[in-house]
C-alpha atoms as an extended CHARMM CRD file, in Angstrom:
* protein
*
       109  EXT
         1         1  GLY       CA             -9.9030000000        5.7650000000       10.5080000000  PROA      1               0.0000000000
         2         2  MET       CA            -11.1330000000        8.3500000000       13.7630000000  PROA      2               0.0000000000
         3         3  LEU       CA            -10.5070000000        6.2640000000       16.3960000000  PROA      3               0.0000000000
         4         4  GLU       CA             -7.1700000000        5.1520000000       15.5650000000  PROA      4               0.0000000000
         5         5  SER       CA             -6.1250000000        8.7500000000       15.0910000000  PROA      5               0.0000000000
         6         6  TYR       CA             -7.4850000000       10.3130000000       18.5250000000  PROA      6               0.0000000000
         7         7  GLY       CA             -6.0440000000        6.7140000000       19.4700000000  PROA      7               0.0000000000
         8         8  GLU       CA             -2.5150000000        8.3360000000       18.6850000000  PROA      8               0.0000000000
         9         9  LEU       CA             -3.0380000000       11.5090000000       21.3790000000  PROA      9               0.0000000000
        10        10  LEU       CA             -4.0300000000        9.7220000000       23.8960000000  PROA      10              0.0000000000
        11        11  PRO       CA             -1.2750000000       10.7560000000       27.1100000000  PROA      11              0.0000000000
        12        12  GLN       CA             -0.0010000000        6.5730000000       27.3300000000  PROA      12              0.0000000000
        13        13  HSD       CA             -0.0680000000        4.9320000000       23.9140000000  PROA      13              0.0000000000
        14        14  TYR       CA             -0.7400000000        0.9940000000       24.0630000000  PROA      14              0.0000000000
        15        15  THR       CA              2.4760000000        0.2210000000       22.4650000000  PROA      15              0.0000000000
        16        16  LYS       CA              4.3200000000        2.1070000000       26.0860000000  PROA      16              0.0000000000
        17        17  GLY       CA              2.6640000000        0.9410000000       28.3460000000  PROA      17              0.0000000000
        18        18  GLY       CA             -1.6920000000        1.7600000000       28.0500000000  PROA      18              0.0000000000
        19        19  VAL       CA             -4.5480000000       -0.3560000000       27.1990000000  PROA      19              0.0000000000
        20        20  PRO       CA             -4.7320000000       -1.5710000000       23.6110000000  PROA      20              0.0000000000
        21        21  GLY       CA             -8.7800000000       -0.4980000000       22.2920000000  PROA      21              0.0000000000
        22        22  TYR       CA             -9.1470000000        2.0520000000       24.8640000000  PROA      22              0.0000000000
        23        23  TYR       CA            -10.4300000000        4.9570000000       24.0420000000  PROA      23              0.0000000000
        24        24  PRO       CA            -11.5830000000        8.2810000000       26.5400000000  PROA      24              0.0000000000
        25        25  PRO       CA            -14.7050000000        8.9980000000       26.6690000000  PROA      25              0.0000000000
        26        26  ILE       CA            -14.9750000000       12.2530000000       23.8960000000  PROA      26              0.0000000000
        27        27  LYS       CA            -18.7820000000       13.1950000000       24.9230000000  PROA      27              0.0000000000
        28        28  GLY       CA            -19.1910000000       16.5610000000       24.5650000000  PROA      28              0.0000000000
        29        29  ALA       CA            -15.7080000000       17.6860000000       22.9860000000  PROA      29              0.0000000000
        30        30  ARG       CA            -16.8630000000       19.6360000000       20.5320000000  PROA      30              0.0000000000
        31        31  PRO       CA            -20.3960000000       20.8320000000       20.3630000000  PROA      31              0.0000000000
        32        32  GLU       CA            -21.1130000000       18.6130000000       16.7000000000  PROA      32              0.0000000000
        33        33  ILE       CA            -19.8600000000       15.2120000000       19.3950000000  PROA      33              0.0000000000
        34        34  LEU       CA            -23.2950000000       14.0990000000       21.4940000000  PROA      34              0.0000000000
        35        35  LEU       CA            -22.0700000000       10.5190000000       21.8210000000  PROA      35              0.0000000000
        36        36  ASN       CA            -18.7550000000        9.1150000000       22.4520000000  PROA      36              0.0000000000
        37        37  LEU       CA            -17.5270000000        7.6230000000       18.9320000000  PROA      37              0.0000000000
        38        38  TRP       CA            -16.8630000000        3.9710000000       20.7410000000  PROA      38              0.0000000000
        39        39  ASP       CA            -19.9790000000        2.9030000000       22.6050000000  PROA      39              0.0000000000
        40        40  PRO       CA            -22.8230000000        5.8480000000       22.0070000000  PROA      40              0.0000000000
        41        41  PHE       CA            -24.4340000000        4.0800000000       24.0890000000  PROA      41              0.0000000000
        42        42  ASN       CA            -22.9930000000        2.9190000000       26.7210000000  PROA      42              0.0000000000
        43        43  PHE       CA            -23.4350000000       -1.2300000000       26.1790000000  PROA      43              0.0000000000
        44        44  MET       CA            -20.4730000000       -2.0190000000       27.5450000000  PROA      44              0.0000000000
        45        45  ALA       CA            -20.3810000000       -0.4890000000       30.3150000000  PROA      45              0.0000000000
        46        46  ARG       CA            -23.4080000000       -2.9060000000       31.7570000000  PROA      46              0.0000000000
        47        47  MET       CA            -21.1270000000       -6.0640000000       30.0740000000  PROA      47              0.0000000000
        48        48  THR       CA            -19.9620000000       -8.4840000000       32.4850000000  PROA      48              0.0000000000
        49        49  PRO       CA            -15.7610000000       -9.1450000000       32.3310000000  PROA      49              0.0000000000
        50        50  GLU       CA            -16.8710000000      -12.6250000000       30.5150000000  PROA      50              0.0000000000
        51        51  ALA       CA            -19.6830000000      -11.1360000000       28.6190000000  PROA      51              0.0000000000
        52        52  LYS       CA            -17.1120000000       -8.7060000000       27.0050000000  PROA      52              0.0000000000
        53        53  LYS       CA            -14.3860000000      -11.5990000000       26.8410000000  PROA      53              0.0000000000
        54        54  ALA       CA            -16.9180000000      -13.7760000000       24.7690000000  PROA      54              0.0000000000
        55        55  GLY       CA            -18.3580000000      -10.5460000000       22.6400000000  PROA      55              0.0000000000
        56        56  LEU       CA            -14.2680000000      -10.1950000000       21.4740000000  PROA      56              0.0000000000
        57        57  VAL       CA            -14.3940000000      -13.7660000000       20.7480000000  PROA      57              0.0000000000
        58        58  LYS       CA            -17.1300000000      -13.4590000000       18.0190000000  PROA      58              0.0000000000
        59        59  GLU       CA            -15.7420000000      -10.7720000000       16.8730000000  PROA      59              0.0000000000
        60        60  ILE       CA            -12.7160000000      -11.8840000000       15.6710000000  PROA      60              0.0000000000
        61        61  ASN       CA            -14.5170000000      -14.7790000000       14.5860000000  PROA      61              0.0000000000
        62        62  ASN       CA            -17.2820000000      -12.6590000000       12.5440000000  PROA      62              0.0000000000
        63        63  GLY       CA            -13.7570000000      -10.5860000000       10.6450000000  PROA      63              0.0000000000
        64        64  ARG       CA            -12.2420000000      -14.4490000000        9.7840000000  PROA      64              0.0000000000
        65        65  LEU       CA            -15.3320000000      -15.2900000000        7.9160000000  PROA      65              0.0000000000
        66        66  ALA       CA            -16.2030000000      -11.9950000000        6.2510000000  PROA      66              0.0000000000
        67        67  MET       CA            -12.7980000000      -12.5920000000        4.6540000000  PROA      67              0.0000000000
        68        68  LEU       CA            -13.3230000000      -15.9880000000        3.7030000000  PROA      68              0.0000000000
        69        69  GLY       CA            -16.2860000000      -14.5420000000        2.3740000000  PROA      69              0.0000000000
        70        70  ILE       CA            -14.7220000000      -11.7790000000        0.1190000000  PROA      70              0.0000000000
        71        71  PHE       CA            -12.1280000000      -14.1640000000       -0.5950000000  PROA      71              0.0000000000
        72        72  SER       CA            -14.5680000000      -16.7470000000       -1.8330000000  PROA      72              0.0000000000
        73        73  LEU       CA            -15.8350000000      -14.2500000000       -4.0550000000  PROA      73              0.0000000000
        74        74  ILE       CA            -12.4860000000      -13.1740000000       -5.7640000000  PROA      74              0.0000000000
        75        75  SER       CA            -11.5550000000      -16.9580000000       -6.1130000000  PROA      75              0.0000000000
        76        76  GLU       CA            -15.0220000000      -17.4550000000       -7.7350000000  PROA      76              0.0000000000
        77        77  ALA       CA            -13.9990000000      -14.4130000000      -10.3540000000  PROA      77              0.0000000000
        78        78  ARG       CA            -10.4660000000      -14.9940000000      -11.1360000000  PROA      78              0.0000000000
        79        79  VAL       CA            -11.2480000000      -19.1220000000      -11.3480000000  PROA      79              0.0000000000
        80        80  PRO       CA            -14.7970000000      -19.7460000000      -12.4130000000  PROA      80              0.0000000000
        81        81  GLY       CA            -16.0050000000      -22.9170000000      -10.7820000000  PROA      81              0.0000000000
        82        82  SER       CA            -13.1590000000      -22.6750000000       -7.6060000000  PROA      82              0.0000000000
        83        83  VAL       CA            -16.1460000000      -22.8190000000       -4.8200000000  PROA      83              0.0000000000
        84        84  PRO       CA            -19.0750000000      -24.9510000000       -5.6890000000  PROA      84              0.0000000000
        85        85  VAL       CA            -21.8160000000      -23.4490000000       -4.4590000000  PROA      85              0.0000000000
        86        86  LEU       CA            -21.4200000000      -20.1830000000       -6.5160000000  PROA      86              0.0000000000
        87        87  PRO       CA            -21.2220000000      -21.5960000000      -10.1650000000  PROA      87              0.0000000000
        88        88  ASN       CA            -21.7030000000      -18.9940000000      -12.8040000000  PROA      88              0.0000000000
        89        89  GLU       CA            -23.2180000000      -17.2890000000      -10.1650000000  PROA      89              0.0000000000
        90        90  ILE       CA            -19.9160000000      -14.1020000000       -9.9240000000  PROA      90              0.0000000000
        91        91  PRO       CA            -18.6860000000      -12.7640000000      -13.7210000000  PROA      91              0.0000000000
        92        92  GLU       CA            -15.3660000000      -14.0280000000      -14.6640000000  PROA      92              0.0000000000
        93        93  TYR       CA            -12.0200000000      -10.6310000000      -13.8020000000  PROA      93              0.0000000000
        94        94  ALA       CA             -9.9450000000      -11.0030000000      -16.0820000000  PROA      94              0.0000000000
        95        95  GLY       CA             -7.9190000000       -8.1080000000      -14.6370000000  PROA      95              0.0000000000
        96        96  ASN       CA             -5.3280000000       -8.0060000000      -11.4130000000  PROA      96              0.0000000000
        97        97  VAL       CA             -6.7940000000       -9.4570000000       -8.2740000000  PROA      97              0.0000000000
        98        98  MET       CA             -4.6410000000       -6.7420000000       -6.2940000000  PROA      98              0.0000000000
        99        99  ILE       CA             -5.9690000000       -3.8410000000       -8.5770000000  PROA      99              0.0000000000
       100       100  PRO       CA             -9.3850000000       -3.8010000000       -8.6680000000  PROA      100             0.0000000000
       101       101  PHE       CA             -9.6630000000       -0.7250000000       -9.7990000000  PROA      101             0.0000000000
       102       102  SER       CA             -7.8260000000       -0.2310000000      -12.7490000000  PROA      102             0.0000000000
       103       103  GLY       CA             -8.0970000000        0.1220000000      -16.0750000000  PROA      103             0.0000000000
       104       104  ASP       CA            -12.2620000000       -0.2810000000      -17.1100000000  PROA      104             0.0000000000
       105       105  PHE       CA            -13.2640000000       -1.3830000000      -14.2450000000  PROA      105             0.0000000000
       106       106  SER       CA            -17.2170000000       -3.1180000000      -14.9820000000  PROA      106             0.0000000000
       107       107  LEU       CA            -18.8730000000       -5.9840000000      -13.4860000000  PROA      107             0.0000000000
       108       108  PHE       CA            -21.9340000000       -5.2360000000      -15.8210000000  PROA      108             0.0000000000
       109       109  ASN       CA            -21.4180000000       -5.8540000000      -19.5780000000  PROA      109             0.0000000000
């Protein structure tokens, strides 16, 4: 949210030659901002380019695993028994999985 909005205000947008994922330091721009929002403790400056690339791969794989996890929960809630490691662990959900908070939303009946 905030970093994306901040990135949109950069003089050179990433779609027009800027660097994707780059956010200039924001520390001290306002009195309440005591740390940079991205990398507040300056860990990235001490990393080699190889370590940064390996970290990016780890982050992408972590996101993929998280998506698989949430979709396994959704699948088990919609089709009981569809995930063999979660038998009878997730309550059945009879609503629309694409609109989870419509109508009466309660997991614990």
